[in-house]
C-alpha positions as CSV (number, residue, x, y, z in Angstrom):
1,M,38.8,34.0,-56.4
2,V,35.3,35.5,-56.3
3,K,33.9,32.1,-57.2
4,W,35.5,30.5,-54.1
5,L,34.5,33.4,-51.9
6,T,30.8,33.0,-53.1
7,I,30.9,29.2,-52.5
8,T,32.3,29.7,-49.0
9,L,29.8,32.4,-48.1
10,I,26.9,30.2,-49.3
11,A,28.2,27.2,-47.3
12,V,28.6,29.4,-44.1
13,V,25.1,30.8,-44.5
14,A,23.7,27.3,-45.0
15,F,25.6,26.0,-42.0
16,I,24.4,28.9,-39.8
17,T,20.8,28.4,-41.0
18,I,20.9,24.7,-40.1
19,L,22.4,25.4,-36.7
20,L,19.7,28.1,-36.0
21,G,17.0,25.6,-37.1
22,L,18.3,22.9,-34.8
23,G,18.5,25.3,-31.9
24,Y,14.9,26.4,-32.5
25,L,13.8,22.7,-32.5
26,L,15.8,22.0,-29.3
27,K,14.2,25.0,-27.6
28,E,10.6,23.9,-28.6
29,H,11.3,20.3,-27.5
30,E,12.6,21.6,-24.1
31,I,9.4,23.6,-23.6
32,S,7.1,20.7,-24.4
33,T,9.1,18.3,-22.3
34,T,9.0,20.7,-19.3
35,Q,5.2,21.0,-19.7
36,L,4.8,17.2,-19.9
37,K,6.9,16.7,-16.9
38,Q,4.8,19.1,-14.9
39,E,1.6,17.4,-15.9
40,L,3.0,14.0,-14.9
41,D,4.2,15.3,-11.6
42,Q,0.7,16.7,-10.9
43,E,-0.9,13.3,-11.8
44,R,1.6,11.5,-9.5
45,A,0.7,13.9,-6.7
46,L,-3.0,13.3,-7.2
47,L,-2.5,9.6,-7.3
48,K,-0.4,9.7,-4.2
49,A,-3.0,11.7,-2.4
50,K,-5.7,9.2,-3.5
51,E,-3.6,6.3,-2.2
52,A,-3.1,8.1,1.1
53,R,-6.8,8.6,1.5
54,K,-7.4,5.0,0.5
55,Q,-5.0,3.7,3.2
56,Q,-6.5,6.0,5.9
57,T,-9.9,4.3,5.3
58,F,-8.6,0.8,6.2
59,E,-9.6,-0.2,9.6
60,T,-7.4,-2.3,11.9
61,I,-10.2,-4.1,13.7
62,I,-8.1,-7.1,14.6
63,E,-6.2,-5.7,17.6
64,R,-9.2,-3.9,19.0
65,T,-11.4,-7.0,18.8
66,L,-8.8,-9.4,20.2
67,I,-8.0,-7.1,23.1
68,D,-11.7,-6.5,23.8
69,G,-12.3,-10.3,23.7
70,A,-9.2,-11.0,25.8
71,T,-10.1,-8.5,28.5
72,N,-13.7,-9.4,28.7
73,T,-14.6,-8.6,32.3
74,S,-17.3,-11.3,32.5
75,L,-14.5,-13.9,32.4
76,P,-12.8,-15.0,35.6
77,A,-9.5,-13.2,36.4
78,A,-7.4,-16.2,35.2
79,E,-9.1,-16.1,31.8
80,N,-8.6,-12.4,31.2
81,F,-5.3,-13.0,29.5
82,P,-5.1,-13.5,25.8
83,S,-5.1,-17.1,24.6
84,I,-2.2,-18.6,22.7
85,K,-3.8,-17.9,19.3
86,Q,-4.7,-14.4,20.3
87,E,-1.1,-13.7,21.3
88,I,0.1,-15.2,17.9
89,L,-2.3,-12.9,16.1
90,I,-1.2,-9.8,18.0
91,K,2.5,-10.5,17.6
92,N,2.3,-11.3,13.8
93,L,0.5,-8.3,12.3
94,T,3.6,-6.6,10.9
95,C,4.1,-6.4,7.1
96,S,5.9,-4.3,4.5
97,S,3.5,-5.1,1.6
98,V,0.1,-6.7,1.0
99,K,1.8,-9.8,-0.4
100,Q,2.9,-10.7,3.2
101,C,-0.7,-10.6,4.5
102,V,-3.2,-13.4,4.4
103,L,-6.7,-14.0,5.8
104,V,-7.0,-16.9,8.3
105,D,-10.1,-18.4,9.8
106,I,-9.6,-19.3,13.5
107,N,-11.8,-21.6,15.5
108,F,-12.3,-20.6,19.1
109,A,-14.4,-22.4,21.6
110,D,-17.5,-20.3,20.8
111,L,-16.9,-18.7,17.4
112,Q,-15.0,-19.0,14.1
113,C,-13.4,-15.6,13.3
114,R,-11.6,-14.3,10.3
115,F,-8.4,-12.2,10.8
116,A,-5.7,-10.7,8.7
117,V,-2.2,-11.8,9.7
118,N,1.2,-12.0,8.1
119,T,2.4,-15.3,6.5
120,I,4.6,-16.2,9.4
121,G,1.7,-15.9,11.8
122,A,-0.5,-18.0,9.5
123,S,2.0,-20.8,9.5
124,I,2.4,-20.7,13.3
125,L,-1.4,-20.7,13.7
126,A,-1.7,-23.7,11.4
127,K,0.8,-25.6,13.5
128,S,-0.7,-24.5,16.9
129,A,-3.1,-26.7,18.9
130,D,-6.8,-26.1,19.0
131,D,-7.8,-23.1,21.0
132,L,-10.5,-23.8,23.5
133,S,-10.7,-20.2,24.9
134,S,-13.6,-17.9,24.4
135,V,-13.1,-14.8,22.3
136,G,-16.3,-13.0,23.0
137,K,-17.0,-11.7,19.6
138,C,-15.6,-11.6,16.1
139,P,-14.9,-8.4,14.1
140,T,-17.5,-7.5,11.5
141,Y,-16.3,-6.4,8.1
142,P,-18.1,-4.4,5.4
143,K,-19.0,-6.2,2.1
144,N,-16.3,-4.4,0.1
145,S,-13.5,-5.3,2.6
146,Q,-10.0,-5.9,1.2
147,L,-6.8,-7.2,2.6
148,G,-4.2,-4.5,3.0
149,C,-0.9,-3.5,4.7
150,L,-1.7,-0.2,6.5
151,N,1.1,1.5,8.4
152,N,3.0,-1.8,8.3
153,I,0.1,-3.7,9.9
154,C,-1.9,-6.4,8.1
155,S,-5.5,-5.3,8.1
156,F,-8.8,-6.3,6.5
157,G,-11.3,-3.4,6.0
158,S,-13.2,-1.3,3.6
159,I,-11.8,0.9,0.9
160,N,-13.5,4.1,0.0
161,N,-12.3,5.8,-3.2
């Protein structure tokens, strides 16, 4: 009887030792996982802040230039209204991602200008007739300009990191 009691006692002690060891490993794993998760959350927050700063640096020059060109006071009153191509550009600036935006070169009577517009606007512009209206001036873009979708508007501007 003492023999079975000793074997049972040794088995119980071994089982409890194994359970305590597994509990300790589980606790250490939880601590390291929590630290790793916090580090990843901080990295994501920094990356998100960097992306927000990057998007704020995009300039939406298109509307400003088109409206300035369309309301040029040196033109007669009948010509102060935006041309067909200018209206197409203004109405087709919306986007939900950069994949929907394209750069198009548009020939006006006096200039050839480059604008960012969504793909629907680009296809409408390709089908539209030649525009003989005067635009006044084209937007100027910095050398490091990139196509982007800023605040759901297609834009072409500089990115500063």
